[in-house]
C-alpha positions in Angstrom: -79.7 8.0 -48.0 -82.1 5.9 -50.0 -80.5 3.2 -52.0 -82.2 1.7 -55.1 -81.7 -2.0 -55.1 -81.1 -3.3 -58.6 -80.5 -7.0 -59.0 -79.0 -8.3 -62.2 -78.6 -11.9 -63.1 -76.4 -13.6 -65.8 -79.5 -15.4 -67.1 -80.6 -17.5 -70.0 -81.7 -14.2 -71.6 -78.1 -13.1 -71.7 -76.9 -16.3 -73.2 -79.4 -16.4 -76.1 -79.3 -12.7 -77.0 -75.6 -12.4 -77.9 -74.8 -10.8 -81.3 -75.1 -12.9 -84.4 -72.4 -10.9 -86.2 -70.0 -13.9 -86.3 -70.5 -16.6 -88.8 -71.1 -20.2 -87.7 -68.4 -22.4 -89.2 -70.3 -25.7 -88.9 -67.1 -27.5 -87.8 -64.6 -26.3 -90.4 -62.1 -29.0 -91.2 -58.6 -27.5 -90.7 -56.5 -30.6 -91.4 -56.7 -33.7 -93.4 -57.6 -37.0 -91.7 -54.2 -38.6 -92.4 -51.0 -36.7 -92.0 -47.5 -37.9 -91.3 -45.8 -37.7 -88.0 -47.1 -38.3 -84.5 -50.0 -35.9 -84.7 -52.3 -37.7 -87.2 -55.7 -36.8 -85.9 -58.1 -34.7 -87.9 -58.5 -31.2 -86.3 -61.7 -29.2 -86.7 -62.4 -25.6 -85.8 -65.8 -24.3 -84.7 -67.1 -20.8 -83.9 -70.5 -19.5 -83.3 -72.2 -16.3 -82.0 -74.8 -18.3 -80.1 -74.0 -20.5 -77.2 -77.0 -22.9 -77.8 -75.9 -23.5 -81.4 -72.3 -23.8 -80.3 -73.2 -26.6 -78.0 -75.4 -28.3 -80.6 -72.5 -28.3 -83.1 -70.1 -29.6 -80.5 -72.5 -32.5 -79.8 -72.8 -33.2 -83.6 -69.0 -33.5 -83.8 -68.8 -35.3 -80.5 -70.9 -38.2 -81.8 -68.2 -38.7 -84.5 -65.4 -38.8 -82.0 -64.3 -35.2 -81.8 -63.1 -34.0 -78.4 -62.7 -30.3 -77.4 -59.0 -29.6 -77.2 -59.2 -25.9 -76.6 -62.3 -23.7 -76.1 -62.6 -19.9 -75.8 -65.0 -17.0 -76.0 -64.4 -13.6 -77.6 -66.1 -10.2 -77.9 -67.0 -7.6 -75.3 -70.4 -6.7 -73.9 -72.4 -9.9 -74.4 -75.5 -8.0 -75.4 -73.5 -6.5 -78.3 -70.8 -8.9 -79.4 -69.9 -12.3 -78.1 -68.7 -15.5 -79.7 -67.6 -19.0 -78.8 -65.0 -21.1 -80.4 -63.2 -24.5 -80.1 -60.5 -26.6 -81.6 -61.4 -30.3 -81.6 -59.3 -33.4 -82.2 -60.6 -36.7 -83.5 -60.3 -39.6 -81.0 -61.4 -42.6 -82.9 -63.5 -45.1 -80.9 -64.8 -42.6 -78.4 -67.8 -40.3 -78.4 -68.3 -37.0 -76.5 -71.3 -35.1 -75.2 -71.3 -31.4 -74.3 -73.6 -29.1 -72.2 -73.3 -25.8 -70.4 -74.0 -24.5 -67.0 -74.3 -21.1 -65.3 -75.1 -20.2 -61.8 -76.1 -16.6 -61.2 -76.2 -17.3 -57.5 -72.6 -18.1 -56.5 -73.8 -19.8 -53.4 -75.4 -22.6 -55.4 -72.7 -23.1 -58.0 -70.9 -25.9 -56.1 -74.1 -28.0 -55.7 -75.2 -27.3 -59.3 -71.9 -28.4 -60.9 -71.7 -31.5 -58.6 -75.2 -32.4 -59.6 -74.1 -32.5 -63.2 -71.0 -34.4 -62.2 -73.2 -37.1 -60.7 -74.3 -38.0 -64.3 -70.7 -38.2 -65.6 -70.1 -34.6 -66.8 -67.0 -32.6 -65.9 -65.9 -29.1 -66.5 -63.5 -28.5 -69.4 -63.6 -24.7 -69.7 -65.1 -21.5 -68.2 -66.2 -18.5 -70.3 -66.0 -15.1 -68.5 -68.9 -12.9 -69.6 -69.9 -9.3 -69.1 -73.4 -8.1 -69.8 -74.8 -4.6 -69.4 -78.5 -3.6 -69.3 -79.4 -1.1 -71.9 -82.0 0.6 -69.7 -81.5 4.0 -68.2 -81.3 4.0 -64.4 -81.9 7.0 -62.2 -79.2 7.0 -59.6 -79.9 8.2 -56.0 -76.5 7.1 -54.9 -74.1 10.0 -54.9 -71.9 10.6 -56.8 -73.0 8.0 -59.3 -74.5 9.7 -62.5 -77.6 8.6 -64.2 -77.1 5.4 -66.3 -73.8 4.7 -64.6 -71.8 1.7 -65.8 -71.7 0.6 -62.2 -75.5 0.3 -62.2 -75.7 -1.5 -65.6 -72.9 -4.0 -65.2 -73.3 -7.8 -64.6 -70.4 -10.3 -64.6 -70.4 -14.1 -64.4 -69.1 -17.3 -65.9 -70.5 -20.0 -68.1 -69.1 -23.5 -67.7 -68.5 -25.9 -70.7 -69.2 -29.5 -69.6 -68.1 -32.7 -71.3 -69.0 -36.4 -70.9 -67.1 -39.3 -72.5 -68.7 -42.4 -74.0 -72.0 -41.9 -72.3 -70.5 -42.5 -68.9 -73.0 -41.8 -66.1 -70.7 -42.4 -63.2 -69.2 -39.5 -61.3 -65.5 -39.0 -62.2 -64.8 -35.6 -60.6 -65.9 -33.7 -57.6 -65.9 -30.0 -57.3 -65.5 -27.3 -54.6 -66.1 -23.5 -55.0 -64.4 -21.2 -52.5 -66.1 -17.7 -52.5 -64.4 -14.5 -51.3 -66.9 -11.7 -50.9 -65.7 -8.2 -51.9 -66.8 -5.2 -49.8 -66.1 -2.9 -46.9 -64.5 -4.9 -44.1 -64.0 -7.9 -46.3 -60.7 -9.5 -47.2 -61.4 -12.0 -50.0 -57.7 -12.6 -50.7 -57.0 -13.7 -47.1 -60.3 -15.8 -47.1 -59.4 -17.6 -50.3 -55.8 -18.2 -49.3 -56.9 -19.7 -46.0 -59.3 -22.0 -47.9 -56.5 -23.1 -50.2 -54.2 -23.8 -47.3 -56.7 -26.0 -45.5 -58.4 -27.9 -48.4 -57.7 -31.6 -48.6 -54.9 -32.8 -50.8 -57.1 -34.2 -53.5 -58.5 -30.9 -54.7 -56.8 -28.9 -57.4 -57.7 -25.3 -58.1 -57.9 -24.5 -61.8 -60.1 -21.5 -62.5 -60.7 -18.1 -61.0 -64.4 -16.9 -61.2 -66.0 -13.5 -60.7 -69.6 -12.7 -60.0 -71.6 -9.5 -59.7 -75.1 -10.5 -58.9 -76.5 -7.3 -57.3 -75.8 -3.7 -56.7 -73.2 -4.3 -54.0 -72.9 -8.1 -54.4 -69.4 -8.7 -55.7 -67.3 -11.8 -55.2 -64.2 -13.6 -56.5 -64.2 -17.4 -56.4 -61.9 -20.3 -57.0 -63.2 -23.5 -58.7 -61.4 -26.7 -57.6 -61.7 -30.3 -58.8 -60.9 -33.7 -57.5 -60.2 -36.4 -60.1 -61.8 -39.4 -58.4 -59.7 -41.8 -60.6 -56.4 -40.3 -59.5 -54.4 -41.0 -56.4 -52.8 -37.9 -54.8 -49.9 -38.7 -52.5 -49.2 -35.3 -51.0 -50.8 -31.9 -50.7 -49.6 -29.1 -53.0 -49.1 -25.6 -51.7 -51.1 -22.9 -53.6 -50.9 -19.1 -53.7 -53.7 -16.7 -54.6 -52.4 -13.5 -56.0 -54.3 -10.2 -56.3 -52.7 -7.0 -57.5 -53.5 -3.8 -59.3 -50.1 -2.3 -60.0 -47.0 -4.5 -60.1 -48.8 -7.7 -61.0 -45.9 -9.3 -62.9 -43.6 -8.6 -59.9 -46.2 -10.1 -57.6 -46.3 -13.3 -59.7 -42.6 -13.6 -60.2 -41.8 -13.3 -56.5 -43.3 -16.8 -55.6 -42.1 -18.1 -59.0 -38.5 -17.6 -57.8 -39.4 -20.0 -55.0 -40.7 -22.7 -57.3 -44.3 -21.7 -57.8 -45.9 -22.1 -61.2 -48.7 -20.1 -62.9 -52.0 -22.1 -63.1 -54.6 -19.6 -64.0 -55.3 -15.8 -64.1 -57.8 -13.2 -65.1 -58.4 -9.5 -65.0 -61.5 -7.8 -63.6 -61.5 -4.1 -64.1 -58.1 -2.9 -62.8 -57.6 -5.9 -60.6 -55.5 -8.8 -61.7 -55.8 -12.3 -60.1 -53.6 -15.4 -60.4 -53.5 -18.9 -59.0 -50.0 -20.5 -58.5 -48.9 -23.9 -57.4 -45.7 -25.0 -55.7 -43.9 -27.3 -58.2 -40.3 -27.5 -57.2 -37.5 -25.4 -55.7 -36.3 -24.3 -59.2 -36.5 -20.6 -59.7 -38.4 -19.4 -62.8 -39.9 -16.2 -64.0 -42.9 -15.2 -66.2 -43.2 -12.8 -69.1 -46.7 -11.4 -70.1 -47.4 -10.5 -73.7 -50.3 -8.3 -74.7 -52.9 -10.5 -76.5 -54.4 -7.8 -78.6 -51.0 -6.6 -79.8 -49.3 -9.9 -79.7 -47.2 -9.5 -82.9 -45.7 -6.1 -81.9 -45.3 -7.1 -78.3 -43.6 -10.4 -79.1 -41.2 -8.6 -81.4 -40.4 -6.1 -78.6 -40.6 -8.1 -75.4 -40.2 -11.8 -76.1 -37.2 -13.1 -74.3 -34.8 -15.8 -75.5 -35.8 -19.1 -73.9 -39.4 -18.1 -73.2 -41.8 -21.0 -73.4 -45.5 -20.5 -73.9 -47.5 -21.7 -70.9 -51.1 -20.4 -70.9 -53.4 -17.4 -71.3 -54.3 -14.7 -68.8 -58.0 -13.9 -69.4 -58.9 -10.3 -70.1 -62.0 -8.3 -69.2 -64.6 -6.2 -71.0 -66.8 -3.3 -70.1 -70.3 -2.0 -71.0 -70.7 -1.3 -74.7 -67.2 -2.7 -75.5 -66.7 -4.7 -78.7 -63.8 -6.7 -77.5 -61.9 -7.9 -74.4 -58.9 -6.0 -73.1 -56.1 -6.9 -70.8 -55.7 -10.4 -72.0 -52.1 -11.8 -72.0 -50.0 -14.6 -73.4 -48.1 -16.1 -70.5 -44.6 -17.3 -71.1 -42.4 -19.2 -68.7 -38.7 -18.4 -68.5 -37.4 -21.7 -67.2 -33.7 -20.8 -66.9 -30.6 -21.2 -69.0 -30.2 -24.9 -68.7 -33.9 -25.8 -69.5 -35.2 -27.0 -72.8 -36.5 -24.2 -75.0 -39.4 -24.3 -77.4 -40.1 -23.2 -80.9 -43.3 -21.2 -81.4 -45.6 -20.5 -84.4 -48.6 -18.3 -84.4 -51.2 -18.9 -87.1 -54.2 -16.7 -87.7 -57.2 -18.9 -88.5 -59.7 -16.1 -89.1 -59.7 -12.3 -89.4 -62.1 -9.5 -89.9 -62.8 -10.6 -93.5 -62.9 -14.4 -93.0 -64.9 -16.0 -90.2 -63.7 -19.5 -91.2 -60.2 -20.8 -92.0 -59.2 -20.6 -95.7 -57.8 -23.5 -97.7 -54.3 -22.0 -97.4 -54.7 -21.8 -93.6 -55.9 -25.4 -93.5 -52.8 -26.5 -95.5 -50.5 -24.7 -93.0 -52.2 -26.4 -90.0 -51.6 -29.7 -91.7 -48.0 -28.9 -92.4 -47.3 -27.8 -88.8 -48.9 -30.9 -87.3 -46.9 -33.1 -89.7 -43.8 -31.4 -88.4 -44.6 -32.4 -84.8 -45.9 -29.0 -83.7 -48.8 -29.2 -81.3 -51.6 -26.7 -80.7 -50.9 -25.3 -77.2 -53.7 -22.8 -77.1 -56.0 -20.5 -79.0 -56.9 -16.9 -78.5 -58.7 -14.0 -80.2 -57.0 -10.9 -81.5 -59.0 -9.3 -84.4 -59.5 -13.0 -85.4 -58.7 -16.4 -84.0 -55.0 -17.2 -83.5 -53.6 -20.7 -82.9 -50.4 -21.0 -80.8 -48.2 -23.9 -81.9 -45.2 -25.2 -79.9 -42.5 -27.8 -80.5 
């Protein structure tokens, strides 16, 4: 059988041709410079439909002392709708620089990110992207139909890099473990073995996914070593892969003291990274990001504490990401609980925070709430905890 080889790359073309349907906020001020309480920093929100412009605006604010606290991307097929956003805090007396990196060839990612680290940059966030070629492909692979999504689809990650106070000395070192997906391959076993044998200094913190060719699929783990931090003992990590029963698969090690670090969905497959923290049994509750208000009302459990986000996925021609989750930790009856607030910064009508929203942010910060994360659900939503 003749196989047509079609190689797709997550390229600069992809990055600079995202939709411009989202307004650029220009660093919208969402709190006043001086508020009462412990959280007295000015907070700014930034969103843009163009990665290049997003980085430019981050650098403009970074010169004034603003540091990215939370960064995220939103939208679906990057060729149709994609946006980037950040919440920044003012750190007086410091300056910050920002850049981005992508590596279509997964085999070169480790060397590329370490090359940037040599000049003082470090990774603060990854943006999962899906892009689909709009060309029509004639398939000679049965039973794939003409113009199959399988033929058009490309997936990869973009890395947001940060540098503090113009430092050009390396502060972090990186490793990338790659698990190839395919017939006769066992990426989960391969990645778990790598985690079990890595030196104690390296901490895994992001799951990556790459589709760079017709049958070239891989799932990877990004690890970092903070060169300024001493590590006394090795942490045990678990790599979780599951299609059905993902929550059960996560909660099984959680009962033995493992904690959720990072997770994402690719197609029907769900991945998670977990770290051994103690012998205390906990559990996790996952809330649908796109229906968070209804799902919280129905499935939020007394004592749940927000911990992180589980990253969703998007398909060809999609306008938004699906399968994203809010991850809540159930620490047990004797543990300290948290109070949560959810504030919508933008919606379908307003691409920037209104004055009323800015006032509410100021009030919550003054009442000692902190911004725990930010996500997109028909608009940008801040998660506050206290």
